[in-house]
N, C-alpha and C positions, 0 to 999 in steps of 0.2 A: 504493500500500500504506500501511497505517496501523498497522503492528506496533509502532513506537516510540510512537505516540500512545496506543494501547491499553495498552501496558505502563506508561506514565507515569500515565495516568488510574487504572489499577488500583492502582499504588503509592500515589498520592495518597489514594485512597478507603480503602485498607487502613489507612494510618497515621493518617488523620483520624478515621474512625468505624467502622473494620472490625475485623479480628482479625489484626494484624500479627505477624510472627515475633518482634519484639523485646519484645513484652509488650502492655500496654494502649495503646489508641489515644488520640489527643489528647483527643477528647470524653469518653471514658471517664474519663480522668484529671481533666478539668476539671469533670465532673459531680460530683466529690467536693468541689469547692471552693465553700464558702459565701461569699457576698459579703463577709462580715466578715473572711475570711481573705485576701482578694485583695491587701491592702497588706502582707502578712507576708513577711518575708525571713529568711534565715539569716545572721546577722552583718551584714556590710556589703554582701552580695550584693544582686542585684536582687530586687524583690518579684515575686509571681506576676503581678500586673497588668502590671508593666513587661515581664516576659518575654512575656506574651501579646501586648501591644502591639508589641513588637519583632518577634515572629513575623509579625504582620499586616503591618508595614511591609515586610518582606522579600518577603512574598507579593505585596503591591501592586506592588513593584518588578518582580517577574517578570511579573505581569499586564500592566503598562505596556509592557514590552519585547516581549511576545508580541503585543500589539495595536498595535504601531507606533510607540511613543515611543522614538526612537533618540537622544535627547539624551544627551550625556555626563554622567551623574550616578551617584549611588549611593543605596542605601536610606537612609532616616532611621535613625539609630542609636538611642541610648537617650534617650528623652524622659520627663521626670517625669510621673507619672499618679497620681491618688488616687481610689480607689473609696469613695464615701461613702454609697452606698445600693444596694439591690437593683436599682434602675433603672440605675445606673451600670454595674453588673456585667452586666446584661442587654444593655445597649447595646454593651459590649465584645464579648460573645459573639455578638451579631448581626453585628458587623463581621467577626469571625473566620469565621462561617458564610458570610457574603457573599463573603469572599475565596476560600473553597473553591469556591463555585458559579461565580464569575467565572473562576477559574483553570482549572477543568474545561471551562467553555464556550470559553475561549480556546484550549485544546488541541484541542477537538473541531473547531474551524474550521481546523486546520492539517493539513499532510501530513508524512510522514516526511522527505521531501526538504527541506522548510522547516526542520524541527527539526535537521537535520544541518548547516545553514548556521551560519557564525559570526555573532555579533552585530556590528553596525557598530562599528569601533574596539575590538573585544574579541578575545581569543585563545581564547574558548570558544564552544561552539555553544548553540543554544536548548535542545537536549536536556540539555547540561551544566547550563544555568541551572535547569531544572526539577528535575533530579536533585539539584543543590545546594540548592535550596529545600526539598526533602523531607528531605535530611540535616540541614539547618539546623533544620527543625521538630523532628526526632527528638532532636537534641542539646539543644535548649532544653526539650523535653518532659521529658527526664531531669532537668533542673534543677528544673522545676516539681514533678516527683514527689518529689524530695528535700525540697523545702520543705513539701509536703503531709504527707509522712511525719514530718518534724520537728515540724510543728505538732500533728499527731495524737498523737505520742508525748509531747509536752510539755503537752498540755491536762490541766488538773486537773479533777476531777469532784466535784461536791458535791450533796447532797440538800437541797431546800428544802421545809420543812414548812409548809403553809398551815392556819391555824386559822379556824374560822367555820362557818356564817355568824353574824355578829354584827349587832345592831341599830344603826342610827344613834342616837347619844345622845338620850335623852328620848322615844324612840318604842317602848320595849320593851313597854309595856302594850298598845300598839295592834297591833304585828306579832308579839308573842310570841316574839321572837328573844332570844338570849343578850345580856347586857350586855357591851359592848365593854371589854376590859381595856386598861389604859394601858401600851402597849408601844412600843419603837423598832423600826423596820424598814420593810417595804414593805407597802402595803395596796392593795386593789382594790375599787372600787365595782362591784357587779353587780346585774342585774335577774334575777328568776326567769325561766327560759327552758327550754321543753321539759321534760326530766327533770332539769335542773340549773340552772345559772346562767350569765349572759352578761356578760362584762366590758364595763363602760362606760368606765372609766378607771383608771389606777394612780397611786400617789403614794408619797412617802417622808417619813419623819418621825422625830424623836427622841422624840416623845410623841404617841400617837394622841389622848389626851384634849385636849391643847392644839391639835393640828392640826385636829381635827374641830370644835372650838369656832370656829376661824377659818373653816373651810368653811361652817359654819352662818351666820355673820355675812355672808359673801360672798353666799350664796344669798338671804338675807333683804334684801339691798341690791339684788338684781337683777343682780348682777355675773357670775353663772354661767348657763349654758344650762339651760333647764328643758324636759323632754320630756313627751310624753303617755305615761304609764306603760303603759297597755294596749297601745299600739303597740310600745313598747320590748320588752315581754314576748313579742311575736310576732316580734322581730328586725327591726322597722321603726323608722326614726328619724323622728319627727314632733315638731317643736319648737313649744312653746307660747310660749316667750320665748327670745330670743337675747341672751346676756350679752356680756361682754368689751368690745371696742371699740364695738360697736353700742350696748350699754347706756350707755356713757359719753357717746355723742353723742345719745342719745335718752332723756334722763332724764325729759322731760315725758311721754313715752309710758308709761314705767314708772309715773310718778305717777298717770296716768290709769287704768291697768289694774292698779294695785298689788294690790288685793284679789283679783282673779282670779289674778294671777301667784303671790301668796303661798299661795293655796290649792293651786295646782299644785306649788309648792315643798314644802309639807307632804306632799302625796301622794307626791312623788318620794322625799323623805327617808324616809318611812315604808316605802316599797317597797324601798329599797336593802338589799341583803344584803352585809355587809362581810366580807372575808377578809383575814387579816393573816399575814405571815411575819416572824418575828423575825430581824433582821439588824443586827449591831452596827457593821459596817464601813460608813462613810458612802459611800465611793466605790462599793462593791459594790451598795449599795441603788440608787444612780442607774443603774448598768449594768443591774440587773434590771428596773427601771422602764422603761428605754428598750427593752430586749429584748421585754418584754411588749407594749408599745404598737406597736413596729415590726412585730411578728408579726401584729398585728391589721390595721395599715395595709396590709400586703402581702398579706393574705388575700383570696381571691376569693369567700369565702362571703358570702351576702347580708346576714347579720347583722353583718358587720364595719362596716357603715355606721352602726350605732348608736353606736359609740365616738366620743368627742370627738376632733377633729383639732386640729392646730396647737399641741400641747403642746410646752413647752421640755424637750427630752430630752438626756441626756448619755450617749451610747453609749461603747463601749470605745475608748480612745485607741489610736493605732497603736503607742505605746510600751508598752502594757499587754498582758500575756499573756492569751490567751483562757481562759475558764472555762466548763465545761459544767455546766449546772444541770438537775437532775431535779426537777420539781415534783411534790410528793406531797400529795394532798388526798383526804379521804374522800368529797368531792362531785365531781360532774362540772361543770367550769367551761369553757364555750366561750370560746375566745380565749386560754386559758392552755395552751400546749403542754406535752406530757409532758416533752420535753427541749428546751432552748434554750441557745444559746451566747451568752455575754455578754462 
C-alpha cells in the first residue's frame, strides 16, 4: 500500500505550487519576488534569498536521507547569499524546483512500510522527516510573505517624465528635431524603430550640453561603437566600428579607415533621437540608468541586442530602499518599461 506516500506527495505538491489551506503556495509567493528584492530583510532578520536557500538545504537533507545517506549529520543552517542579478535569482529558483522534483521522485520509489521505519540513529520515522520538511517550508514561507508585504508597503512610487525627442547637438538642421536643452538628469540615446523609438543606451549627467560635447569628442576619436543605422532601425545590431578596448589597441586600423568611420559616426549622431528626464538626485539618476539598461539586458526581445553591453552601472545598494518608477512619455520607447523598480 502507498497511502502514506500518496498523502505526502499531495501535501508537498499543494504547499509548493497548488492551493493549500493555509493560503498561497510557495511558488505563488515567490513569483511576486523580483530579483532586486531577494536581498531584502526586515530589521536584522534573514533576507528572502537566505530563507529560500535555507528551505532548499533542509529539503536536500530529506532527499539524502530518503535515498540512503545514513551518515550522522544535519542540514546546513544559515549561509550568507547575495543575489546580484536576475540570473542569480533564476539559479536559486531552479535549485528550489529541482528539490521539489527530487523529493517527489524519492517518495515515489518508497513504500508505506519504509516510511514508517525510523531513520538510523534517529527517534523519528521517514514519514516524520517529510512531514517536518513540509512544516519547515510553511513556517519559513510565512516569513518570506512578511518580508514581501513589508517591502511592498514601504516602496515609494514616483513618476518620471521623459522629454524629447531631441537632436544630437549640431544636427538639428539635418534631422529637424528639437534642440536639446541643457538639463541635469538621465538621458537615453534611441534609434527610430517601428512606430516609436528603440533604446541604444542610457546615461546620467549634471549638464547635457557638457556631456554631449564629451560624447561627440569620444565618437570622433573612434572610442565608441558605431552601428549601421539602417540595421539598428530594424532592431538588428551591425557594427561598422568597435570602440572601447578594441579601438585602443587598434589605432592604426582607425587611422586607416578614419574617413569611412567618421562618416558613419555623423550618420549615427544625426539619426539619434535623445530623450531626457530631469532628475536632481545624483544617486537616483544612477539607479534609473542601471534599471533601464538591466531591463534591456534581461529582455528576450530580438531588438535588445542593439543596446551597448558592458556599461558600468550602479544599481540599488542592499542598504537602499526600493523605489518604483513610472515612466511617462508621449512617445513609444522600446526598452523603457512603463514601470520599473530601482
